[in-house]
N, C-alpha and C positions, 0 to 999 in steps of 0.2 A: 155180354162180357167182352166180346171182341172189340167193341168200341172203347172200352176201358183200357184194354191192353194197348190199343193203337195210341191213345193219349199218353199212357205211361212211357211207351217206347219213344214217342216224339219228344216228350219232356226230358227223358234221359239223354237223348241225342243232343238236344239243345243245350243242356247243362254241360255235357262233355265238350261241345264245341266252344262254348263261351269260357270254360275253365282253362282251356289250353291257350297259352300265349301264342300269338302269331309269330312264326319264325321268318325273319328276313334273311334272304340269302346272303351268305357271308361274301364280302368283296375282298379281293386280294389287297393287302396293304400297299397302297401306292404312295411312294415318297413324295414329299412336297417338291415343287419344281425348284431348281437351283437358280439363283439370281446373282450373277457376278457382273462386274463391269465388262463392256465389250472388249473382246480380245483375250480376256482372262480364262475363257473356257478352253483355249488352246494350251498345248503342252508347253510348260515354262522351263523345262530342263535346260541347263546350260550354265555357262560361266558369265558372271556379271562383275562390274566394279561400281563403286559409289561415284556419282557424277561430280560431287564437290571435293571428294578426297579419294582419288583412284588407288590409294594404298590399301583401301578396304576392298577385299575380294569376296565374292559370294559364289558358292557352288550349289546350283539348284538341281534337285531331283523331284520329278513330278510323276505321280502314278495315275493322274487323271482326276483324282479327288483331293489329294493332299500335295501341297508343294512344301518341301523342306529346303531351306537355304542355310548352308553352313557358312559361317563368316570367318574369315582369316584376315590378319593384317600383315601385309608383305612389306618388309623393310630391308633394304640392302645393308649388308655388313653385320647383321645380327644373327647369332646362332640360336637355335631353338625356336620355339613358336613366337611369332611376332605379337601375339596377343597376351603376353605375360602368363601363358598357361591356362587362361580361362577359356571356356568354350561358349560361343554365342551361336544360337540356332534360331531361325525364324520358321515357324510352322503355321501354314495357312491352309484352311479347308474350304472347299467350295460348298456353300450351304444356301438354304433359302434366304438367309440373312446377309449374304454377300460372301466375298472371298476373305474370310476372317480367321484370326487365330491369335498367336502371341509370339513375342520375342523372348527367348529363354537365355538367361545369362547368370553370371556370378558376380557379386559385388562384395566389398569388404567393409566392415564396420570400422570406426576409428581405432579400435583396439586390434584389428587385424583378423577378426572372425569372418570366414567365407560364408556368404549367404546366397542361396539361389533366389533369383528374382524373375518375375514374369511381367512383361509389359503387353497390354492389349495392342494388337497390330492388325491392319487390314490393307488389302491391295485396293487402290482407288483407280488405277489405270494400268492396262497392259497393252503394249503395241509391239511392233517388230523391232523397235530400238531398245526396249527394256520395260521395266516395271516402276510404278510409283507406289510407295508404301506410306501409310500414315500410322504413326505409333506414338505412344507415350515415350518421351525422350529421357526422363529421369524420375526417380522416386526417392523418398527419404525412408530410411529404416532405422530402427533402434538397435541396441547392442544384442537383442535377442532375435534379430532377423525378422522382426515384425514391422509393419508399417508404422512409422513414427507418428505419435499423436499430434505433433506440431510440425510445421514445415510448409514449404510451398505446395500449392495444388499441382497435380500432374499437368504437364504441358504437352500438348500433341504437336508433332512436327512431321512434315512430309519429307521423304527421302526418295531420291531418284536413283535407280539402279540401271546402269547402261549395259547392254549385252556385249559380251566379248571381253578380252583382256584390255587393260588400259594401254595407252601409248607408252613406249619405253622411256620417254622423257618425262613422264608424269611424276610430280613430286608429292611428298607426304605433307598434307596441310595440318597435321597435328596428330 
């Protein structure tokens, strides 16, 4: 009988081992590597102005992962905000897919309804002199603040932001 018990014990042990799934050691969640244009990994905090229209000023805050650019339009002789009271912000995040995010703004329908809009935006270059951004420049919306069913396709445009305040003699191009 001792042979019979040995076979039963061996069979029970084999059944137990094959019934339990193998446990793989859990690895810590490692984030995907960040891929941004050269220079964009550096802190981009600071003041900028638009290369083609220095009346547009940008104030950047960078926490190492997200860059937020507040946009203001400076015009001499005007009281109150130079941007007609609308707020424009550019928010970019350093991700595995690039230095990407959106421009957030408010636009108005023909009847005057204020509509929040968001335009895809990405940084394509960062250097000591400034930033180059690529963004959808315009969009069409209907009276309900939804994308219009007809109208032009979104057009992408590059914008160059230059570090520092513009020259005192710079004029407003529009």
